[in-house]
Structures are given as structure tokens and as C-alpha cells.
C-alpha positions as CSV (number, residue, x, y, z in Angstrom):
1,M,130.1,96.6,115.7
2,S,127.2,98.1,113.7
3,Q,124.5,99.9,115.5
4,A,120.9,98.5,115.3
5,P,118.0,100.9,115.3
6,R,115.6,100.4,118.2
7,I,112.3,99.7,116.5
8,V,109.4,97.4,117.1
9,R,110.0,94.1,115.4
10,A,108.1,90.8,115.0
11,A,109.3,87.2,115.0
12,P,108.2,85.1,111.9
13,R,106.1,82.0,112.8
14,G,104.9,79.4,110.4
15,A,105.7,78.9,106.7
16,I,107.9,81.7,105.3
17,R,107.0,82.7,101.7
18,R,109.3,84.5,99.3
19,P,108.9,85.9,95.8
20,A,109.6,83.5,92.9
21,E,113.3,82.8,92.3
22,G,114.9,85.8,90.6
23,A,111.8,88.0,91.1
24,P,112.3,91.3,92.9
25,G,110.6,91.9,96.2
26,I,107.3,93.7,96.5
27,P,107.4,97.6,96.9
28,V,105.6,98.5,100.1
29,F,105.4,101.2,102.8
30,A,106.5,100.1,106.3
31,L,105.4,101.7,109.5
32,I,108.5,102.0,111.6
33,R,107.7,102.4,115.3
34,W,110.7,103.7,117.2
35,Y,111.2,102.8,120.9
36,T,111.0,106.6,121.6
37,G,107.4,106.5,120.6
38,D,107.9,108.2,117.2
39,E,106.4,106.6,114.1
40,E,107.1,107.1,110.4
41,F,106.2,105.4,107.1
42,V,109.2,104.6,104.9
43,P,109.3,103.1,101.5
44,A,110.6,99.5,101.7
45,T,110.7,96.2,99.8
46,A,109.0,93.1,101.1
47,V,111.3,90.1,100.6
48,A,109.6,87.4,102.8
49,W,106.3,87.1,104.7
50,T,104.2,84.9,106.9
51,T,100.6,85.5,108.0
52,E,101.8,87.5,111.0
53,A,105.1,89.2,109.9
54,V,106.9,90.7,106.9
55,E,110.6,90.9,106.3
56,V,111.3,94.3,104.7
57,L,114.4,96.0,103.3
58,W,114.5,99.6,104.2
59,E,117.0,102.5,104.7
60,A,117.5,103.5,108.3
61,P,118.8,107.0,108.8
62,E,122.6,107.1,109.1
63,L,122.8,103.3,109.1
64,G,122.0,102.4,105.5
65,M,120.0,99.5,104.2
66,R,118.5,97.1,106.8
67,S,116.5,94.0,106.8
68,D,113.9,93.6,109.6
69,W,110.8,91.5,110.4
70,L,107.9,93.8,111.2
71,P,104.3,92.9,112.2
72,A,102.2,92.3,109.1
73,D,99.8,95.1,110.0
74,H,102.7,97.6,109.9
75,V,103.2,97.0,106.2
76,S,101.0,98.3,103.3
77,R,101.2,98.3,99.5
78,H,99.4,101.7,99.6
79,D,101.0,105.0,100.5
80,P,99.2,106.0,103.8
81,R,100.0,109.7,103.2
82,R,98.0,109.6,99.9
83,G,95.0,107.6,101.1
84,E,93.8,104.1,101.2
85,N,93.1,103.8,97.4
86,A,96.5,105.1,96.2
87,P,98.4,102.1,94.9
88,V,102.1,101.7,95.0
89,M,102.0,99.9,91.7
90,P,99.6,100.3,88.8
91,Q,96.3,98.5,89.2
92,V,95.4,95.5,87.1
93,P,93.1,96.6,84.3
94,P,89.4,95.8,85.0
95,R,87.8,92.8,83.2
96,K,85.8,93.6,80.1
97,R,82.6,91.8,81.3
98,P,81.1,92.9,84.6
99,G,79.8,90.4,87.0
100,P,81.2,87.0,88.2
101,R,83.3,84.8,86.0
102,A,81.7,81.8,84.5
103,R,82.5,78.6,86.3
104,W,83.0,75.5,84.1
């Protein structure tokens, strides 16, 4: 029997969304809260989500790759160690014209 890490998890409620068929998951950073009280941010991949929870693939120490549902506020697309504005993926280039888009 495999050993499961003792972490804080969430149960998904509502409609579960996933990336488009064949699309990879979204690179994120997940806050893992161990039952010992320790916390750590780990790189992960979001493979499904609801408004309250995110299913992430992450590598647990000595256990290999795992898939767990975590509270949505424990998952970020930004590296918390580099600051709020440091994106995981490149930003979309800004629009050429400033201001709101024309509505037709």
C-alpha cells in the first residue's frame, strides 16, 4: 500500500473544469500545508478546477508524483518567493492602443 502525505486538502464542489482536450495543464505554485504545521510552495500543474478547489499534480518528497485537490486560495500562477508580479508564464503583450476597446 502506498503512503499518502498528510496535507490539507479540499473537496471539489460544483462544475469541474479541465484544460481543452489534448492541452497540457497550467503551471502553478501550490501551497502545501502539512499536518505538522509546516508550509511550503511547490511547483505544480493544475489539471482541473472549480471555484473553491484546484486539482494539482505535484511531486511529494520520497513519494513521487501525486494528484491532490487543494483549496483554490492555496494555488497561484505567480511564484510567491519572487513577489506578486512575477509571472510563471510570459505575460500577454500589451495592446497597441491605450484605453478601453471599442464596443460595436
